[in-house]
N, C-alpha and C positions, 0 to 999 in steps of 0.2 A: 613235644613234637618230635621225639626220637633223639638218638644220640649223635646224629650226623648233621653236618652243615654241607650244603651243596652249592655249586655254581654251574651255570650253563653258558658256554662260550662258543660262538659261531665264528669260524674263520671264513670270511667271505672273500675268497681269493679270485684270481683272474680266470681260472679254468673251472672252478666249482666252489660250492659252499659246503663246509663240513662242520657239523655240530659235535661238541665234546661235552660230556658231563663229568664233573669232578666232585669228590667228597672228601671230608676230613672230620676227625672227631671234634665235637663241640668242646669249647675251651675248658669248662668245668670238669668234664670227664677226662680230658687229656692231662690236666694238671693233677687230678686225683689218682690216675692210674699210671701216668708216665714215669719211666725211670729217670735217673739224674741226667743221663746223656740226652734223653728225649726231650726233657724240659728245656735244655739249652740249645735245642735244634729248632728248625722251622716246623710249622704244622705239617703233619703227615698227610699230604694231598695225594689222592690216588684216583685212578680211573680203572675200569674193568675192560676186558678184552672187547666186548661188544657195545661199549658205551660211546660209540662215535658212529656217525653216518655221513656219507658224502653224496651230494647230488650234483648233476651237471645241467646246464653250463654255469658260468660264474654269474653272480648277481649283477655285475656291470652290464650284462647283455640286456637288462631291463631299463637301460638309460632312456630309451625313447618310448617306453611303455610302462612307466612306474606303477600304474594301477593294477598290473597283473602280478607284481612281484610277490604279493602275499599268498594268494590261492595257488598260483602256478609254481612257486619256488619255496616259500618259507613254511607253508602249512605242514608238510610232512616232517620237516626238521623239528618244529615245535611239538608236534604230537609225539614224536620219538622221544624227545627229552622229557616230556611230561610223564610218559609211561615209566621212565626210570626214577625220576624224582618223587612222583606221587602227588596227588592233590593236597594231601595234608602238609607237605613241605614246600609246595610251590610258592606260597605267598611270601616266604622268607628267603627264597632262592633268587639271587640276582641273575639276570640274563644280559649277556653282552653280544652284540653283533659288531664285530670289528673288521672293517673292509681294508684290503691292502692294495697292491699295485694296480689291479684292474680298475678299481674305482678312482684311483689317482689320475688315470689317463682320460677320464670322462670330462667333458666341458663342465664348467662350474654350475651352470643352471641345471643341467641334467643330474649332476651329483647331488645338489641340494634337494631337488624335487624327489629324487629316489630315497634319500635318507628320511625325509619327512613322511613319505608314504610307508616306509618300513616301521617308523615309530608309531604311526597311527594304527597300522594293522596289528602290531605287536601288543599294544595296549588293549585293543578291542578284542583280541582273540586268544590271549594267553593269561593265566593267573600268576605268572612269574613277577618278581619284584622289578619294576621299571620306574624309577623315580626321577631320572634325569636322562632324557634322550641324548642331550649333547655329549654326555659322558659315556653312555652305554650303547648308543647307536651312532657310530662315527667311522670316519676313515682315518686310520692311524698312519703315521709317517713310517718310513723305513727304519728310522732310528729306534722307534718304539718297538717295532717288530723284531729288530735285532736284539734289543735289550731283553725282551721277553724270552727270546730263544736262548740267550746266554744264561738267564736265570734257570730255565727249564733244563738245559744240558748239565749245568753244575749241580742242580738239585738232584738229578738222577745219578750222576757220576760220583757224588759225594764231594764235590769240589768245595762246598762250604764247610766241610769237616776238615779243617786245616791240618790237624795232627795226622790224619790218615794219608793225605795227598800232598806231601812235601816234594815239590819238583826241584827244590834247590833255590837259593837266594831268597828264602822266605815266601816263595810263591806256591800256591796250591790250587788254583782254579784252571779251567780249560777254556780255550778259545772256541768260538762258535761260528760256523759257516752255514749259510742257508741260501738256497737258490730255487726260485719258482719259475713260473712262465714269463713274468714281466720284470722281476727285479732280483737282485742278489744282495746279501747282507754279510757283514763281518762284525764280530764283537770279541774283544779280548782285553785282559788286564795287562798293561805293559809292565816291564820291570821298573825298579825304583828310580833308575837314572832317567828313563823316558817319562815317568810320571812327573818328575821334577821339571823336566824340560818342556813338557807339553800339557801342563795341568789345565790350561784353558781349553784344550781340545777334548777333554774327558767329560764323562757324565758321572755324577755322584748318585750311587744307588744305596738306598737305606732299607734294611729289612728288620723284622722284629721276631724273636724266638718265642716259644710257648711261655717261657718264664718272664717275658716282657723285656729282656735285654735287647739292645740295639747293636747292629753291626753295619758298617759302611764299606763300600768298595768303589774304587776309581776304575772306570771302564771306558775304553774307546769303542765307539760303535758308529758305523756309517752304512749307507745303502747306495746302490747304483741302479737307478731306474733304467729300464731297457737293457739290462744286462742279464735278465733271465733267459732261459733257453729259447722260448718262443719269440721274444722280441729280438734276441740276437740273431735268430734265423732270418727274421724279416730284414734286418739290416744287412745280413750276408747276401740274401737274394738280390736286394737292391744294388749292392756293390757289384755283384756278379753280372747283372744284366746291364748296368750302366757302364761297366768297365770293359766290356768286350762286345764284339759284333757277332750275332748268331749266324750259324750256317743253316739256312733253310728253317729259321725259327728255332733252332736247337742250341742250347747252351750246355756244354760239357760240365758236369758237376762232380768234382772229386769227393764230395761229402755225401754221396749217395752210393748204396750198394751197386755193384756192377750190373748194368742193364735195366735198372729201375727208372721209369719215366714218370715225372710229375709236372704239373703246371706251376705257375708262379705263386699260386695260392696254396700249394702244398698238397693238392689232391692227386692221388695216384691215377695214372691214365693207362688204360689198356691199349696195346698197339693198334688195334683195329679202330679205335676212336680218334686217332690223331690224323688231322688233315694238314695240308701244306701251310695253312695260315695260323695254326695253333702254336703259340710261343710256349715252349716247355724246356725242361732240363732232363738230361739223361745221365745216369750215374756212371762214373768211371772206376769207382772203388779204389782210388789212390789215397789212402789215409794219410801218408806223410805229406802229400800235397795239400790235403784238406787242413792239416794242422797249420801249414804256412799260410793258407788262404784266410783262415779265421783269425789268425794272430792280430792283424791290424784293427780288428773290432775292439781290442782291449784299450785302445786309446793311449798306448804307452808313448806315443809321439806328441801328446798334448803337453803344453808348457806346464812345468811344475814350479809354481811361484814360492813354495815353501817345502823344501826337501825334508824328509823323503816323501815320495808319493807312491801310491799303489796303482789303481786303475783310473784311466781317464783324467789324469792330472790331479787326483784327489789326495790331499795331504793326509798322512797318518804317522803316528809314532813308529819308530823302528821296531820290528818284531824280533824278539830274542827266542829263536827256535830251540835253544837249549832248555828253556823252561816253558815256553808257550806251545802247548800241544793242542791241536784243533780236532774237533769232530765236525763232520759235514753231514747235513740231513737233506731231506727232500730230493732234489734232482741229483745231488752228489751220490746219494744211496741208490736211487732208482736207475740212474744211468750206468752205474758200475755193477749193477746186478741185472735183474731181468733176463736178457738173453745170455748173460754170462753166469747165471746161477748154476752152480755145480757142487760137487761134494767138497770142493776146496774154497767155496765162496766165503767161508767164515775166516779164512786166513787173513793176516795183516795185509793192508794195502801195499802193493809193490808196483811201482811205476812201470818197470820194464815188462813184467808179466802182463799187466793190464794192457799196455800198448800193443803187445804181441797178439793178445786176444782180439782186440778191436781191428787190428790190421788184417788178421785172418778173416774175420767176419765180413768186413766191408769188401774184401776182394772176391768174395763168393758171388756167384751169379744169383740174381734176384729170384729166378724161378726155383732155385734150390732152397733159398730162404723161405719163400712162400710155401713150399711144400712142407717144411718143418713147422711153420705157423699153423697151417691147416691140420697138421697132425698133433697139435698141442704139445710140441716138444718143450716149449717154454711157458710156464704157468703165467697166465694173465697177460700175455703178449699177443697183440693182434698185428695186422699188416701195418697200420699207421705207426705203431710204436717201433716196429722193426725197421721201418723206413727212416726213422729219426735217429736211430742209434749212432750212426757214424758222425753226424754233425754234433749231436749232444756230447759225445765222447771227446771230440776234438775241442769243443768249447770248455768243458769242465777241466780238461787237462791244461789248457792254456790259462784259464783263470787261476787255477791252483798254483802252477809252477812259474809261469812267466808274468802273471799279473800280481799275485800276492807274494810269490817268492818262496813257497813251501818247498823244501828240499825234495828231490825225487827219490823216494824210497826204493832201494835196490840199486841206485846209482850214486846218489849223494848220501853218504852214511853219517849218522849221528851216533850218539852213545848207545850201547846195548842195554836191553831191559825188557821187561814183559810187554807184550803187544798182542794185537790180533783182535778182530771183532768178536770172536767166540767168547772171550772174557767179558766183553761188554754185553753181549746178548744174554749171557748167563747170569748177569747181574753181579759179577765178581768186581767189586769196586776197588780195583787195584790200580796203582799208578801205571799208565802205559807211556812209554818213552817215544813212540812214533810221533813225528811232526803232524801227521794227519791220519784220521780214520773215518771212513764212511759208516754211519750207524743209522739204524731205523728204530729199534726198541732197546730199552735197557730195563732189565728185570721185569719184562713183560709190558712195560709202559712205552708207548710211542713218544718219541721226542718231537714235540710240537711247541711252537711259541705260545700256544694257548695254555699249556701247562704253566709256563712262566707267569702269565697273567693270573691264573688261579692261585698260584703260590703267593703272589703279591697281595691279592685280595684277602686270602686267609691270614697272612701276616699282619695286614692292616687292621684286622678285627681283634687282635690281641691288645688289651689295655697295657700301657707302658708301666714300668715300675714307678716312675716319677710322673708328676702331673704336667710339667712344662717341657715337653719333648716335641721334636719335629716329626712330621708325618712320614709314613712309609711311602715309598715311590722312588722316582728318579727325575733328575733334571740337571740344569747347568751346574757345573762345579765352579761357581763364582763367589762362594763365601757367604751368599745371602741366606737368611734363615729359611725362607720359602721362595725360591726363584719363580719368576713369572711364568716360566715354561714347565713348572713342576707337574709331572704326571702322577696323580694320586693312585695309590695301590687299590683302594676300595671306593665305596660310595661316599666320597668326600667332596666338600665344596669349599673353596677358599673364600675368605671374607671379601667383600667388594673392594676394600682397600686395606692394605697392611699398614697399620698405624705405626709411625716412627717409634722405635724403641720397644715395640710390643713383641711378645712371644706367644705362640699359639700351640695348642695341643690338638692333634688331628681328630681326637674323639669329640671335640667341641663342634666339629664341622659335619658330624654325621647327619644324614638327611632323613633318618628315622630314629625312633626311640625304642626299638625292639631288641637292642643288644643287652641281654641280661647276663652276659658272661661274668662280669665283675661281681654282680649280686650273687650268682651261683657260687663263685669262689668264696665269698664271705660266708655264705650259708654253710658251705662245706667246712670252713675253718671253725665255726661256732658250734655246729650241731652234729658233725660227723664223729662217730665213736672212735675213729682212728686218728683224729687230729690231735696233736700234742698241745694245740692252742685252745682246745675246747673249753676247759674250766676257766683259765684266765680270761678268755674272751667273754664267757657268759657273765663273770663277775664284773668286768669292765662295762659290759652292756647294761647290767642292772644299775650300776652306779650312775652312769650317764642318764639312764631313764629317770632315776630318782631326782637328779639335779634338774632335769628338764621339767618334770612335774612340779617340783618345788617353785620354780619361777613362773610357770604359766598359770598356776592356780590363783595368784593374786594375794596381796598382803592380808586382806580382810578374811579370806578363806583360811589362810595359814593360821591367823590368830584364833579364829573360831575352832579350828581343829585342835590347836594347842590347848585351848581352855577345856575343850571337851575331853581330851585325853587325860590331862593332869587333874581334872576335877574329881576323878575316880580315886586318886591316890593322895591328894592334898587335903588334909583336914582343915587347913586355914582358908580354903576357898580358892577360887580361880585367880591366877595372876596373869598379867599381860605377858605376851610372848617375849617382848624385848623390854626389860626393866633395866635401863642403864642410865647412869648419871653423866656419861660422856656426851658433851654437846654435839659432837659430830655424828655419833650413832643415832642420837635422837632426831637430828635434822634429816639424816639419811633414811632411817626406817619409817619416819612419819610422813614421808613424801616430799621433803625439802622445806626450805624456809617459807613462811607464810606472812603476808603483810599484816601488821598489827598484832602478831603473836610473839611471845617472848621465846622464840625458838631459833633466833639467829645464832650463828656460830660464835659471835662475839659476846653474847649474853651469858650470865651465870647459869649453871644448871639448876633445875628445879629439885627440891628436896623430895625424898621418897614419900613422906607423909602427905605432902601437898599433892603429889601425883595420884596417890591412892584416893585422896578425897575428891579430886577432880574427876577421876574415873568413875567413882561411885555416883557422883551427882550429874554425870553426863556433861562435865564441864569442858575446859579448854583442851585437856589432853585427849579426851574422847573425840572431840571435834577434829583434832589433828590426826588421830589414828584413823578416823573414818574418812578422812579426806582422800579423794582419788583424783589424780591429774588427768583430765580428759584431753582429747585431741584439740590443739590450738591452731587455728588457721591464721597465718600471717603474724604470729606473735614474735616478740623480740626476745633475744636471749638475755639471761641474767648476767649482769656485768660484774666481773670479778676484778680484783686489782691486777694491773698490768704485769706485776712481777710473778703472777701465777702462784703466789704463796699459799700454802695449805694451812698455815697457822691461823689462830683466831685474831680478832681485831675488828674494829668498825670499818665501814665502807668509806671510800674517799668522800670527804665532805663536799667536794666540788660537784658531786652527783646527788644532790639532796632530794631530787625528785623521787628517789626510791628505786627499787629494783624493777627491771623492765620485763621480767619473765620468770618462769619457774624451771627448776631442775628436778627431774624425777628419776634420777639414778639409772637403772637398767633400761628404762623406757625412753631415755633421752636419745634421739637420733644423733649420730656422729658421722660427719662426712670425712672419709679418708681417701686421699688420692695417692696411690702408691707411685713412687718414682720408678719409672720404667727405664730400662737400658738394655742395649744389645751387648752381649758378650763379644769380646774381640774374636776375630776370625781365627779358628784353630788350624794348626797344621795337620790336615787330615792324613797326609801320606808321608809321614816322617821316616818310615823305615820299611824295609821288606818288600818294596815294589808294590805290594797289594796290602792295603791297611785295613784291618778290622778294628773298629773302635766301638767299645761297649758303652752304652748310655751316653752317647755324644751329645754335647750342647745342652746338658741338663740345666734348667734354670732354677736358681735358688733365691730369686728376688723376693719371694714370699717370706723368707726367713731373714731378709736383710743382708744376706751374704753377698759379697762382691760389690757393695755399694760404697761410694765415697762418703767422707765424713759429712759433707753438706747434704747428701741425699739421705743419710741416716737421720740427720737432724730434722730434715723436712718431713720424714715419715713419722717421727715421734712427736712432732709439735701439733697441737690441736689448733683449730681455728680460733683466732683471737676473740676473746670475750666469751668463749664457750668452754666449760670444764671438760677435760678429757677423761673418759672412764674406760678401764680395761674391760673389753667385751669378749665374751666367750665366742669362739669361732663357730659354734653350733647354734648360737642364738640370733634371732632377729628381733627388731624393736617390738615390744609387747603392747598390746592394747589392754590396759588394765581395766578391771570391772568397774 
């Protein structure tokens, strides 16, 4: 099916839906061709320049008409993605539609009905892999959106390559800021002091590299609903109209370009359409006053019950700006560019320079701005966008500096070092020392939280080095093996109930059986000409195959084959396969003790001549050798002495009624109940502020390691009254002929 794996992810935002297609090399090919540093890195997830498409409006606008969402909204997105992935790859390509803040604002009944309709339409109209609508068609929380964005930003910037991006104090990742129309998110890894103080406020993120090694990160992430630019503008207009009395229905608005007139819904009004009863706002173009007017929307006056707090009284660990460097995407980028795009737009963010640009723009007369828009002076900027620039700029600046506390570049100086968005846009993965940079693309790839989701999915598809490991994803940092709020990286499904003391491997929760990556890896090791393990692997494979064939063919067939083979070379005739005088071997190889036969372990051994005579006459020995133990329903076990002695001797005379059952060696079923236990909680974040732990929480209970003496004894003791036999881990109870 080709050398690429794909995923299709739709960001169903408040203003529109955008589909992204990502791909990465299949695991067998990545392990075969990858260099050493690539094997220890995350899967190489990529998207191409034209592998995304956006349509308007947002999916949430179909809340009152869900039946139309498929044909009127999703059809074109699905068709676009299918053209890229191809029919041959579609069946194994997962599709995700993850809705954000716009859907969170819908009433519960509308949201549920809309999600159900999307699921039904997607299953009926696309060939993509959709196995669990609850996981693949859903409204994600702001924390999930922020975490995906943090993964995407650090993946592109090289933040997961710790040796390259040392910011000091053992810290090497970047903070992430995102702002849309309805909400805003922040995600960052605090320094070691804050990690220790606020461990319960952090999320635990687990990733898996191509070679199967595991790394973990402690990340603070939160979201502010109604703190996106569109919702913030609504709150601003409400405060403006409720806090002052209009003069002839007119409200002066310092956050609009000078002379621009709009109604309370944000629609631009022509002067000749305004009558005396129309309530509207007219721009004064006073940007400094606009900054003061929008500041109260930050909620900095809200009570902070747990210091420190950021916006709206929400607690957060203190941010160490000496090592925490943030990238801002979405509105941070679009607001700071657009009409301010110039030959110097790639320069590092500078607060004073940007503030001067906005102040100059907003003080201009609207008619002049409109003339530039009509003349296409600014690429992709229409009248609506130009009218919003002043408020958006004031809001972004207030959130950055007065809300989050990022130092004002050009005013509040930090240490010197390389900086500038040009370096990021060109894909130069160097450490930048600025506290904040607005970015759009890195190395040609757009920074979108959907990339973070694709990276987590690709990482979850990598088999772990060890069998008992915890799943890829993120959730509460509470020390539990799999927290109840765990967000699985891929198509995983937690058991209905996590049994006390149990450990789980996320590959056991896969909802399909088409992952042949491990099989491909084994085949490469055994049959590839370039593999150093080829010859030893083949030899081991043949030995195991011979052992398996030896046991499954049955004793009778083994004896016949033995006689047939040696009859060609033995002039004295055919001899039995097992001619031993040892009473234990006779009892074992002849199918176990038989009632009325002189084959009990306590009886003397039979002479060689006697055995030959009986064999020739079809006597006792032949009967014993030909005996096969069939399946016994409801039978009782053979009773052995309580001391489990392996030496000879007669049975307890108190049990004179005779043995209660038969023992058939390898075919005797044995019940083994492993003692399960949870490892003690590890200190994930012991040093360096941000901890990367390899192969964390590996379970070795299958080898008996880490168990108490009582547990070891319980694992090695067989059920009373039943002999314990060492069984091959590759064997199952055999039904003998």
